[in-house]
C-alpha positions in Angstrom: 0.0 0.0 0.0 1.1 3.6 -0.7 0.9 6.1 2.0 0.5 9.9 1.6 0.8 12.4 4.4 -2.0 14.9 3.6 -2.7 18.4 4.9 0.5 20.0 3.8 -1.4 21.6 2.0 -4.6 19.5 1.8 -5.0 19.7 -2.0 -1.3 18.9 -2.6 -1.9 15.5 -1.1 -4.9 14.9 -3.2 -3.0 16.0 -6.3 -0.4 13.3 -5.6 -3.2 10.8 -5.2 -4.7 11.9 -8.5 -1.4 11.6 -10.3 -0.8 8.1 -8.8 -4.1 7.1 -10.5 -3.1 8.9 -13.8 0.3 7.2 -13.9 -0.9 3.7 -13.2 -1.2 1.4 -16.2 -4.5 -0.5 -15.7 -7.7 -1.5 -17.5 -10.2 -1.6 -14.6 -10.8 -0.3 -11.1 -9.6 -3.4 -9.4 -6.1 -3.2 -10.9 -5.3 0.1 -9.2 -2.9 0.2 -6.3 -4.2 0.7 -2.8 -3.5 4.2 -1.5 -4.0 5.6 2.0 -4.2 9.4 2.4 -4.2 10.7 5.9 -4.9 14.4 6.1 -4.5 16.0 9.6 -3.7 19.7 8.8 -4.6 20.8 12.3 -1.8 18.8 13.8 1.0 20.1 11.6 2.3 23.7 12.0 3.3 25.6 8.9 6.7 24.4 7.7 7.8 27.8 6.4 6.8 29.5 9.6 9.0 27.1 11.5 11.9 27.6 9.1 11.8 31.4 9.4 11.3 31.3 13.2 7.7 32.3 13.5 6.7 29.2 15.4 8.8 27.1 17.8 7.3 23.6 17.3 9.1 21.5 14.7 6.5 20.0 12.4 8.7 17.0 11.9 7.3 15.3 15.0 3.7 15.5 13.8 4.7 14.3 10.3 6.6 11.3 11.7 3.5 10.4 13.9 1.3 10.4 10.8 3.8 8.3 8.8 3.7 5.8 11.7 -0.1 5.7 11.5 0.2 5.1 7.7 2.6 2.2 8.4 0.4 0.8 11.2 -2.4 0.7 8.6 -0.4 -1.2 6.0 1.5 1.4 4.0 4.9 0.1 2.8 6.1 3.3 1.1 5.2 6.9 1.8 5.8 10.5 0.8 5.2 14.0 2.3 3.8 16.2 -0.4 5.5 19.4 0.9 8.8 20.6 -0.4 9.6 22.7 2.7 9.1 19.6 5.0 12.2 18.1 3.3 14.5 20.9 4.6 17.1 19.5 7.0 15.8 21.0 10.2 12.4 19.2 9.6 13.2 16.1 7.6 16.0 15.0 9.9 13.6 15.0 12.8 11.1 12.9 10.7 13.9 10.3 10.0 15.1 10.3 13.6 11.5 9.7 15.0 10.8 6.9 12.5 14.1 5.2 13.4 13.6 5.6 17.1 10.1 4.1 16.9 11.3 1.4 14.5 8.6 2.3 11.9 8.8 -0.2 9.0 8.2 2.0 6.0 10.2 3.5 3.1 9.9 7.3 3.0 10.7 8.7 -0.4 12.5 12.1 -0.6 10.4 14.4 -2.8 13.3 16.8 -3.6 15.9 14.2 -4.3 13.5 12.3 -6.6 12.9 15.5 -8.5 16.5 16.3 -8.9 17.4 12.8 -9.9 14.7 13.0 -12.6 16.2 16.1 -14.1 19.8 14.8 -13.9 18.8 11.6 -15.7 16.8 13.4 -18.5 18.5 16.8 -18.8 22.0 16.7 -17.4 22.9 20.1 -18.8 19.8 21.9 -17.5 19.9 25.4 -16.1 17.2 25.0 -13.4 15.1 27.8 -11.9 13.2 27.0 -8.7 9.8 28.5 -7.8 9.3 27.9 -4.1 8.3 29.4 -0.7 10.8 31.6 0.9 11.3 29.0 3.6 12.4 26.4 1.0 14.7 28.9 -0.6 16.3 30.1 2.7 17.3 26.6 3.6 19.0 26.1 0.2 17.1 22.8 -0.1 16.8 22.6 -3.9 19.9 24.7 -4.6 22.2 22.4 -2.6 20.8 19.1 -4.0 20.9 20.5 -7.6 24.5 21.7 -7.2 25.5 18.3 -5.8 24.0 16.8 -9.0 26.2 19.2 -11.0 23.2 21.1 -12.3 23.2 24.9 -12.7 20.8 26.8 -10.5 19.1 30.1 -11.3 17.3 31.9 -8.5 14.7 34.6 -8.6 15.8 38.0 -7.3 14.7 38.8 -3.8 11.9 41.0 -5.0 10.6 38.2 -7.3 11.1 35.7 -4.5 8.8 37.7 -2.3 6.2 37.9 -5.1 6.3 34.1 -5.6 5.9 33.6 -1.9 2.9 35.9 -1.9 1.4 34.0 -4.8 1.4 31.0 -2.5 0.6 32.6 0.9 -1.1 35.9 0.4 -4.5 36.0 2.2 -6.2 37.8 -0.6 -5.1 35.8 -3.6 -2.5 33.2 -2.6 -2.9 29.5 -3.5 -3.2 28.4 0.1 -6.2 30.6 0.6 -7.7 30.1 -2.9 -6.7 26.7 -4.3 -9.8 25.6 -6.2 -9.9 27.6 -8.3 -6.6 29.4 -8.1 -6.8 33.2 -8.3 -5.7 34.7 -11.6 -3.4 37.2 -9.8 -1.4 34.3 -8.3 -1.0 32.7 -11.8 0.0 36.0 -13.4 2.6 36.6 -10.7 4.2 33.2 -11.2 4.2 33.7 -15.0 5.8 37.1 -14.7 8.5 35.7 -12.5 9.2 32.9 -15.0 9.5 35.5 -17.8 12.3 37.2 -15.8 14.0 33.8 -15.2 13.8 33.1 -19.0 15.9 36.2 -19.5 18.5 34.6 -17.2 18.5 31.6 -19.6 16.6 29.1 -17.5 15.9 25.9 -19.4 13.7 24.2 -16.7 11.4 25.3 -14.0 10.8 23.3 -10.8 7.4 23.9 -9.2 9.1 23.7 -5.8 6.0 24.1 -3.7 3.5 21.2 -4.0 0.6 23.6 -4.5 2.2 25.3 -7.5 1.0 22.5 -9.9 -2.5 23.6 -8.9 -1.8 27.0 -10.5 0.4 25.8 -13.3 -0.9 22.4 -14.5 0.6 22.6 -18.0 3.7 20.6 -18.9 5.5 23.6 -20.3 5.6 27.4 -20.1 6.8 29.1 -23.4 8.2 25.7 -24.4 10.2 25.4 -21.2 9.5 22.3 -19.1 7.6 22.7 -15.9 9.0 20.0 -13.6 6.2 18.8 -11.3 7.5 17.1 -8.1 4.0 15.8 -7.4 4.0 13.7 -10.6 7.6 12.6 -10.2 6.9 11.3 -6.6 3.7 9.7 -7.8 5.6 7.7 -10.3 8.3 6.8 -7.8 5.7 5.5 -5.4 4.1 3.3 -8.0 7.5 2.0 -9.0 8.3 1.0 -5.4 5.1 -1.0 -5.0 4.8 -2.5 -8.5 7.0 -1.2 -11.3 5.0 -3.3 -13.9 2.0 -0.9 -13.3 4.0 2.3 -14.1 3.0 3.9 -17.4 5.8 4.5 -19.8 
């Protein structure tokens, strides 16, 4: 069984679930893989707020507890559909808690799976990352991309703030308006990508798991939009039954 930690944000977990279904090669209902989604958003403090010091409680403890529940209910492999949750101050706590409690489950790393996908398919990519400010401040994507010998292009600080607002702003951000996403949030993301194209970006990583809700297309102006939600969905299927993975 596949396990998904929901609630981070809530529609991001559902998006991964949807993409697991889309990427599974079957002919009828009964051939789909069993998936367990546990969404407890009220138990998990905001990951970016923890990273930037607005809250003191490390969300890694709650995430690990939910993963344990997934394992207790039969999940053999799991993911956390939140990029910021993979930043070292949080993800290391998740791993420590799982090890301490001897939780028998394989936890896939969303960011590493995404970078591996780019490295395997586009080893000369110049990668621009759209993300929350918390994810950017930790160097999460930047460090893993550089370790893979991939070039990184970052938005200016002004554009980074605008991308963050496209995710978090209370009047138009994706977290407040996810279905449908507000047009202003989409436009802000596109304007930022226009600036990054000027910097010769060849690939965009949608480095917040809610960004695919705003940018569901595969490309923007012929530049690939790398969707970690779809990449991790395919990795989860492969772990359970690679024969069911669509080519």
